[in-house]
C-alpha positions in Angstrom: -0.2 0.3 0.0 3.0 2.4 1.1 6.5 2.8 0.3 9.0 1.6 2.8 10.3 3.6 5.7 14.1 4.3 5.5 16.2 3.2 8.1 13.7 1.0 10.6 15.5 -0.9 13.0 13.6 -4.5 14.0 13.0 -4.9 17.8 11.6 -8.4 17.3 13.8 -9.7 20.4 11.3 -7.8 22.4 8.7 -11.0 23.9 5.3 -8.8 23.6 6.2 -7.8 20.2 7.1 -11.2 18.7 4.0 -12.7 19.8 2.0 -9.5 18.4 3.9 -10.2 14.9 3.3 -13.8 15.2 -0.7 -13.2 15.8 -1.0 -10.7 12.8 1.0 -12.8 10.9 -1.3 -15.8 11.2 -4.8 -13.4 11.2 -3.6 -11.7 7.4 -3.2 -15.2 6.3 -6.3 -16.7 7.6 -7.8 -13.6 6.0 -6.3 -13.9 3.0 -7.3 -17.4 2.7 -11.2 -16.7 3.5 -10.9 -14.5 0.7 -11.2 -17.2 -2.1 -14.2 -19.2 -0.2 -16.6 -17.1 -2.6 -14.8 -18.0 -5.7 -16.4 -21.3 -7.1 -18.0 -22.9 -9.5 -21.0 -25.6 -9.1 -19.8 -29.3 -10.4 -21.6 -31.8 -12.8 -22.3 -28.5 -15.1 -23.1 -28.6 -18.7 -21.1 -26.9 -21.2 -23.4 -23.8 -21.4 -24.0 -24.3 -17.4 -20.7 -23.6 -17.1 -19.4 -21.4 -19.2 -22.5 -18.9 -17.5 -20.8 -20.1 -14.2 -17.7 -18.9 -15.0 -19.0 -15.6 -16.1 -21.1 -15.4 -13.1 -18.0 -16.0 -11.0 -15.7 -13.1 -12.6 -17.1 -10.4 -9.8 -15.8 -13.0 -6.8 -12.5 -13.0 -8.9 -12.2 -9.6 -9.1 -13.5 -8.7 -5.5 -10.8 -11.9 -4.6 -7.7 -10.0 -6.5 -8.6 -6.2 -5.1 -9.2 -7.4 -1.0 -6.0 -9.9 -1.8 -4.1 -7.1 -2.9 -5.2 -4.7 -0.1 -4.6 -7.3 2.4 -1.3 -7.8 1.5 -0.1 -4.4 1.4 -2.0 -4.1 4.8 0.5 -6.8 6.1 3.5 -5.4 4.8 2.4 -2.1 6.2 1.4 -3.6 9.8 4.7 -5.6 9.6 6.9 -2.8 9.2 5.2 -0.8 11.9 5.5 -3.3 14.4 9.1 -4.4 13.9 10.1 -0.9 14.4 8.7 -0.6 18.0 10.9 -0.5 20.6 8.8 -1.9 23.2 5.0 -3.0 23.3 2.5 -1.2 25.5 -1.2 -1.6 26.5 -2.3 1.0 23.9 0.0 -0.1 20.9 -1.5 -3.9 21.9 -5.2 -2.6 22.0 -4.5 -0.7 18.6 -3.1 -3.6 16.9 -5.6 -6.0 18.1 -8.3 -3.4 16.5 -6.5 -3.5 13.4 -6.4 -7.2 13.4 -10.1 -7.2 13.8 -10.9 -5.1 10.8 -8.7 -7.1 8.6 -10.3 -10.5 10.0 -13.9 -8.3 9.2 -12.6 -7.8 5.5 -13.6 -11.1 3.6 -17.2 -10.2 4.4 -17.4 -6.7 3.4 -15.6 -8.6 0.3 -18.1 -10.8 -0.2 -20.9 -8.3 -0.4 -19.0 -6.2 -2.9 -18.8 -9.2 -5.3 -22.4 -10.0 -5.2 -23.8 -6.4 -4.4 -22.0 -3.8 -5.9 -24.5 -1.6 -6.8 -25.8 -1.0 -3.3 -24.3 1.7 -2.0 -24.1 0.4 1.7 -22.1 -2.3 0.4 -19.4 0.1 -1.2 -19.8 2.5 2.2 -18.9 -0.6 4.0 -15.9 -1.7 1.9 -14.5 1.6 1.9 -15.3 2.0 5.7 -13.6 -0.9 6.8 -10.3 -0.2 4.3 -10.3 3.3 5.8 -10.6 2.2 9.4 -8.0 0.1 8.9 -5.4 2.6 7.5 -6.4 5.2 10.3 -5.3 2.5 13.1 -1.7 2.3 11.1 -1.8 6.1 11.0 -2.2 6.2 14.9 0.2 3.8 15.4 2.9 5.6 13.8 1.7 9.0 15.0 1.8 7.5 18.6 5.6 6.1 18.4 7.2 8.5 15.8 8.9 9.8 18.6 9.7 6.5 20.2 11.1 5.4 17.0 12.8 8.2 15.7 14.1 10.9 18.8 15.6 12.9 15.8 13.2 14.7 13.9 15.3 16.2 11.5 16.7 12.5 10.4 16.0 11.1 7.0 14.3 8.3 8.8 12.4 10.1 10.6 11.2 12.0 7.4 10.3 9.1 5.3 8.2 7.5 8.4 6.2 10.8 8.1 5.9 10.5 4.3 4.6 6.9 5.5 1.9 8.2 7.6 1.0 11.0 5.1 0.4 8.1 2.6 -1.7 6.2 5.2 -3.7 9.7 5.8 -4.2 9.9 2.1 -5.8 6.4 2.2 -8.2 7.4 5.2 -9.2 10.7 3.6 -9.6 8.8 0.0 -11.5 5.6 1.3 -13.8 7.9 3.9 -14.7 10.4 1.2 -16.1 7.6 -0.7 -18.1 6.5 1.7 -21.0 9.4 1.6 -20.2 9.2 -2.3 -21.3 5.8 -2.4 -24.7 7.0 -1.5 -24.8 9.3 -4.6 -23.3 7.0 -7.4 -21.7 3.4 -6.4 -19.6 3.1 -9.5 -18.1 7.1 -9.0 -17.1 6.1 -5.6 -15.0 2.8 -6.5 -13.6 4.8 -9.3 -12.5 7.3 -6.6 -10.5 4.6 -5.1 -7.9 4.9 -8.1 -6.7 8.5 -6.8 -4.7 6.6 -4.3 -2.0 5.8 -6.8 -1.3 9.5 -7.8 -1.6 10.8 -4.2 0.7 7.9 -2.6 3.4 8.9 -5.7 2.9 12.4 -5.2 3.6 12.1 -1.2 6.0 9.8 -1.6 8.0 12.2 -4.0 7.7 15.0 -2.0 8.9 13.8 1.3 11.9 11.9 -0.4 13.0 15.3 -2.1 12.2 17.1 1.3 15.0 16.2 3.0 17.7 17.2 0.4 16.1 20.8 0.8 
């Protein structure tokens, strides 16, 4: 979802952080696996019925591909955040668990999106879930910025701020698409594509900024 943060330092020797990372990896793996459950074609179909069922399965395949790529990005971001933490706190643990709960929920709105993409509630739920996951990750970064990078002037701290800005743009774009879905569901989904230029511009800006 976002670009790598420069010069992060793993602290996986901390037992609590190690357990959180292991739990996170497991939940992300399960969420990715559950996405494919809705991609199926009934057995013992004739030629005509098979081709019709194959065509009917395309929305499920599309929703699977979209959510799988998003969850993969979430996992990468999530692991990057956790491995940079020097210590685990109660607040951090609760935020991590909240994020994992939202990731575990994602197969449900994904299934709805495959079958009911024309319904505004479906698009709003899907976008709202994605916005919430990004918000959790951005909050984790903001709460631990000084812990991880005490010097705000360092290039690593600047890269981390760029990472946070990219996550913030994701929250904004997915969040804005929620009310837009009740006006035009197709426009709300096309609006998600603005993530690509937004992340590129923010990443480019924060890469150049330390050089000035």
